[in-house]
C-alpha positions as CSV (number, residue, x, y, z in Angstrom):
1,X,45.5,30.6,-83.8
2,X,44.4,33.9,-85.4
3,X,47.2,35.2,-87.7
4,X,45.2,38.2,-88.9
5,X,47.4,41.3,-88.4
6,X,45.7,44.1,-86.5
7,X,45.6,47.5,-88.3
8,X,47.5,50.1,-86.2
9,X,45.3,52.8,-84.7
10,X,47.1,55.6,-86.4
11,X,46.4,54.0,-89.8
12,X,42.7,53.9,-89.0
13,X,42.7,57.6,-88.0
14,X,44.7,58.5,-91.2
15,X,41.8,57.3,-93.4
16,X,39.7,60.2,-92.1
17,X,42.4,62.6,-93.5
18,X,41.9,61.6,-97.1
19,X,38.8,63.8,-97.7
20,X,40.5,66.9,-96.4
21,X,42.1,68.1,-99.8
22,X,38.7,67.7,-101.6
23,X,37.0,69.5,-98.7
24,X,39.5,72.3,-98.8
25,X,38.9,72.8,-102.5
26,X,35.2,72.8,-102.0
27,X,35.4,75.4,-99.2
28,X,37.7,77.6,-101.2
29,X,35.8,77.6,-104.5
30,X,32.1,77.0,-103.4
31,X,31.5,77.9,-99.7
32,X,33.8,80.9,-99.5
33,X,32.4,82.7,-102.7
34,X,28.9,82.2,-101.5
35,X,29.7,83.6,-98.0
36,X,31.7,86.4,-99.6
37,X,28.8,87.4,-101.8
38,X,26.5,87.5,-98.8
39,X,29.0,89.8,-97.0
40,X,29.7,92.1,-100.0
41,X,25.9,92.6,-100.6
42,X,25.6,94.6,-97.3
43,X,28.2,97.2,-98.2
44,X,28.6,100.2,-100.6
45,X,31.6,99.8,-102.9
46,X,33.9,102.4,-104.5
47,X,35.1,100.3,-107.4
48,X,36.9,97.4,-105.6
49,X,37.3,99.3,-102.3
50,X,34.7,98.5,-99.7
51,X,32.8,101.5,-98.4
52,X,30.2,102.0,-95.7
53,X,27.9,99.3,-94.4
54,X,24.4,100.0,-95.9
55,X,22.5,96.9,-94.7
56,X,19.8,95.9,-97.2
57,X,20.4,99.0,-99.4
58,X,21.7,97.1,-102.4
59,X,18.6,94.8,-102.2
60,X,16.3,97.7,-102.0
61,X,18.0,99.3,-105.0
62,X,17.8,96.1,-106.9
63,X,14.0,95.8,-106.5
64,X,12.9,99.5,-106.4
65,X,15.4,101.5,-108.4
66,X,15.2,102.0,-112.2
67,X,16.4,100.4,-114.3
68,X,17.4,97.5,-112.0
69,X,13.9,96.5,-110.9
70,X,12.7,96.4,-114.5
71,X,15.7,94.5,-115.7
72,X,15.6,92.0,-112.8
73,X,12.0,90.9,-113.5
74,X,12.6,90.9,-117.2
75,X,15.6,88.5,-116.7
76,X,13.6,86.4,-114.2
77,X,10.9,85.9,-116.8
78,X,13.4,84.8,-119.3
79,X,14.9,82.3,-116.9
80,X,11.4,80.9,-116.2
81,X,10.7,80.7,-120.0
82,X,14.1,78.9,-120.4
83,X,13.0,76.3,-117.8
84,X,9.6,75.7,-119.4
85,X,11.1,75.2,-122.9
86,X,13.7,72.8,-121.6
87,X,11.1,70.8,-119.7
88,X,8.7,70.6,-122.7
89,X,11.2,70.3,-125.6
90,X,14.4,68.8,-124.2
91,X,13.1,66.4,-121.6
92,X,10.1,65.2,-123.5
93,X,12.2,64.4,-126.5
94,X,14.9,62.9,-124.2
95,X,12.3,60.6,-122.7
96,X,11.0,59.4,-126.1
97,X,14.6,58.7,-127.3
98,X,15.4,56.9,-124.0
99,X,12.2,54.8,-124.5
100,X,13.2,53.9,-128.0
101,X,16.6,52.8,-126.9
102,X,15.0,50.9,-123.9
103,X,12.8,49.1,-126.4
104,X,15.9,47.6,-127.9
105,X,15.5,49.4,-131.2
106,X,18.0,48.2,-133.8
107,X,21.2,50.3,-133.7
108,X,20.2,51.7,-130.2
109,X,23.9,51.6,-129.1
110,X,24.9,53.9,-131.9
111,X,21.9,56.2,-131.3
112,X,22.8,56.5,-127.6
113,X,26.3,57.6,-128.5
114,X,25.0,60.0,-131.2
115,X,22.5,61.7,-129.0
116,X,25.0,62.2,-126.2
117,X,27.8,63.4,-128.5
118,X,26.8,67.2,-128.4
119,X,27.3,67.1,-124.7
120,X,31.0,66.4,-125.1
121,X,31.5,69.8,-126.9
122,X,32.3,73.0,-125.1
123,X,29.3,75.3,-124.5
124,X,31.2,78.2,-126.1
125,X,31.9,76.2,-129.2
126,X,28.3,75.1,-129.5
127,X,27.1,78.7,-129.1
128,X,29.6,80.0,-131.7
129,X,28.7,77.3,-134.2
130,X,25.0,77.8,-133.9
131,X,25.5,81.5,-134.1
132,X,27.1,80.9,-137.5
133,X,24.3,78.5,-138.6
134,X,21.6,81.0,-137.6
135,X,23.2,83.9,-139.4
136,X,20.4,85.7,-141.3
137,X,22.4,86.1,-144.6
138,X,24.4,82.9,-145.1
139,X,23.6,80.7,-142.2
140,X,22.8,77.1,-143.0
141,X,19.3,77.3,-141.4
142,X,18.1,80.2,-143.6
143,X,19.8,78.8,-146.6
144,X,18.1,75.5,-146.2
145,X,14.7,77.2,-145.8
146,X,15.3,79.2,-149.0
147,X,16.4,76.0,-150.9
148,X,13.1,74.3,-149.8
149,X,11.1,77.3,-151.0
150,X,10.2,78.4,-147.5
151,X,11.5,81.9,-147.9
152,X,9.0,83.3,-145.3
153,X,10.6,81.0,-142.7
154,X,14.0,82.5,-143.1
155,X,14.4,85.0,-140.2
156,X,17.1,87.0,-138.3
157,X,16.8,84.4,-135.6
158,X,19.2,86.1,-133.1
159,X,18.4,89.6,-134.2
160,X,14.6,89.6,-133.7
161,X,13.4,90.0,-130.1
162,X,10.5,87.7,-130.8
163,X,12.8,84.7,-131.8
164,X,16.1,85.3,-130.1
165,X,15.4,83.8,-126.7
166,X,13.5,80.8,-128.2
167,X,16.4,80.2,-130.6
168,X,18.9,80.0,-127.7
169,X,16.7,77.8,-125.6
170,X,16.2,75.4,-128.5
171,X,19.9,75.2,-129.1
172,X,20.4,74.5,-125.4
173,X,17.8,71.8,-125.6
174,X,19.7,70.2,-128.5
175,X,22.9,70.4,-126.4
176,X,21.4,68.9,-123.3
177,X,19.1,66.3,-124.7
178,X,21.8,63.5,-124.4
179,X,22.4,64.0,-120.7
180,X,18.6,64.0,-119.9
181,X,18.3,60.9,-122.1
182,X,20.8,59.0,-120.0
183,X,19.0,59.9,-116.8
184,X,15.7,58.7,-118.2
185,X,17.4,55.5,-119.6
186,X,18.8,54.7,-116.2
187,X,15.3,55.1,-114.7
188,X,13.8,52.8,-117.4
189,X,16.4,50.2,-116.9
190,X,15.7,50.1,-113.1
191,X,12.1,49.0,-113.8
192,X,11.6,45.3,-113.6
193,X,10.9,43.8,-117.0
194,X,8.5,41.3,-115.3
195,X,6.3,44.2,-114.3
196,X,6.2,45.6,-117.8
197,X,5.5,42.2,-119.3
198,X,2.7,41.5,-116.8
199,X,1.1,44.9,-117.8
200,X,1.3,44.0,-121.4
201,X,-0.3,40.6,-120.9
202,X,-3.1,42.5,-119.1
203,X,-3.6,44.6,-122.2
204,X,-1.8,47.8,-121.1
205,X,0.1,49.0,-124.1
206,X,1.3,52.2,-125.8
207,X,0.8,55.5,-124.1
208,X,-1.3,53.9,-121.3
209,X,1.6,51.7,-120.4
210,X,3.9,54.8,-120.2
211,X,1.4,56.9,-118.2
212,X,0.2,54.2,-115.8
213,X,3.2,52.0,-115.2
214,X,6.5,53.4,-116.5
215,X,6.4,57.0,-115.4
216,X,5.2,56.3,-111.8
217,X,8.0,53.7,-111.4
218,X,10.7,56.1,-112.5
219,X,9.6,59.0,-110.3
220,X,13.1,59.4,-108.9
221,X,14.6,60.0,-112.4
222,X,11.8,62.5,-113.1
223,X,12.6,64.4,-109.8
224,X,16.3,64.5,-110.6
225,X,15.9,65.7,-114.1
226,X,13.3,68.4,-113.1
227,X,15.5,69.8,-110.3
228,X,18.6,69.7,-112.6
229,X,16.7,71.4,-115.4
230,X,15.5,74.1,-113.0
231,X,19.0,74.8,-111.7
232,X,20.5,74.8,-115.1
233,X,17.8,77.1,-116.5
234,X,18.3,79.7,-113.7
235,X,22.1,79.5,-114.1
236,X,22.0,80.0,-117.8
237,X,24.9,82.1,-118.9
238,X,27.6,80.5,-121.2
239,X,25.3,79.8,-124.2
240,X,23.6,83.2,-123.9
241,X,26.9,84.9,-123.6
242,X,28.4,83.0,-126.6
243,X,25.4,83.7,-128.9
244,X,24.4,87.2,-127.8
245,X,27.1,88.7,-125.6
246,X,26.7,90.2,-122.1
247,X,24.1,92.9,-123.0
248,X,21.2,90.6,-123.5
249,X,20.7,91.7,-127.0
250,X,18.5,92.5,-128.9
251,X,16.9,95.0,-126.6
252,X,17.3,92.8,-123.4
253,X,15.3,90.1,-125.1
254,X,17.9,87.4,-124.1
255,X,18.8,88.8,-120.7
256,X,19.0,86.1,-117.9
257,X,19.7,86.7,-114.2
258,X,23.3,85.3,-114.6
259,X,24.0,87.6,-117.6
260,X,22.4,90.5,-115.7
261,X,24.6,89.8,-112.7
262,X,27.7,89.7,-114.9
263,X,26.8,93.0,-116.5
264,X,26.1,94.7,-113.2
265,X,29.2,93.4,-111.3
266,X,31.8,93.5,-114.1
267,X,30.2,95.2,-117.2
268,X,30.1,98.8,-115.9
269,X,26.4,99.3,-116.8
270,X,25.1,99.6,-113.2
271,X,24.6,103.3,-113.4
272,X,27.5,104.0,-111.0
273,X,30.7,102.1,-110.2
274,X,30.4,102.7,-106.5
275,X,27.5,100.3,-106.2
276,X,28.4,97.8,-109.0
277,X,30.0,95.1,-106.8
278,X,27.4,95.5,-104.1
279,X,24.5,95.3,-106.4
280,X,26.0,92.3,-108.2
281,X,26.5,90.5,-104.9
282,X,22.9,91.3,-103.9
283,X,21.7,89.8,-107.2
284,X,23.9,86.7,-106.7
285,X,22.4,86.2,-103.3
286,X,18.9,86.5,-104.6
287,X,19.7,84.1,-107.4
288,X,21.1,81.6,-104.9
289,X,18.0,81.9,-102.6
290,X,15.7,81.3,-105.6
291,X,17.5,78.2,-106.8
292,X,18.0,76.8,-103.3
293,X,14.5,77.4,-102.1
294,X,12.6,76.2,-105.2
295,X,14.8,73.1,-105.5
296,X,14.4,72.3,-101.8
297,X,10.6,72.8,-101.9
298,X,10.2,70.7,-105.0
299,X,12.2,67.8,-103.5
300,X,10.3,68.0,-100.3
301,X,6.8,67.9,-101.9
302,X,7.7,65.3,-104.5
303,X,9.3,63.0,-101.9
304,X,6.3,63.4,-99.6
305,X,4.0,62.5,-102.5
306,X,6.1,59.5,-103.4
307,X,6.0,58.3,-99.8
308,X,2.2,58.6,-99.7
309,X,2.0,56.3,-102.7
């Protein structure tokens, strides 16, 4: 005799209600703002009061009207530079650190915790602390260079247009290296040790082992970290804001698309309050399209390439 109690039908249906609160929060704080930005971008605005429908007028102004068009491409270039520096500095170092830990280096558990520790700090706190350390007069970086006799290396890191953006991107790489390291470490640990041992027996060692065996077998981790790095680079705001404010100082040398959006929509520097919210929404839509399109294309091509291999 089967004594297993049957689950009432209403209880089975109730299970499908559990995701509703999370879905409601997602719609309220993600879907609705995106849809609202699309809607706002097609109207003229009188402060916070919606004016006439102007179609693509805000987009035309963004790409053809001075100073918006110049500032847009300037900020876009900075975001692209941000991405390239993160890929070269942050992710290459993160992979090397992950490989050292994967190789069971003595004290690797402590090193893993130490590398990830900066990620636990607030971005605003990190930006403020590094701003103090990069102070041209009494910051620890310049003081250290002077103590070592490298006086010519001491610079106004955040005050010089030639070094300001690079300084911020390097600070960001230091901040994010722990997260990238964990992604790479997960990819390394997913590789069969038997494959690596067989390759070593065949004489494949060192950089050749990494290039020919390890990197191809952790392609999914590489895809994830590349897409994440691209999205993070094109959303760069908090660290730039904490270290240089909302004006992209010095001389727009640290302007990014997110900082530019903040300044247009809320900073009153749009050249006219009547179009500030509309222009800001148009810029937010363009930024969303850039991130979504490039990320989708990259995932499509990399997955197709992986499937062919």
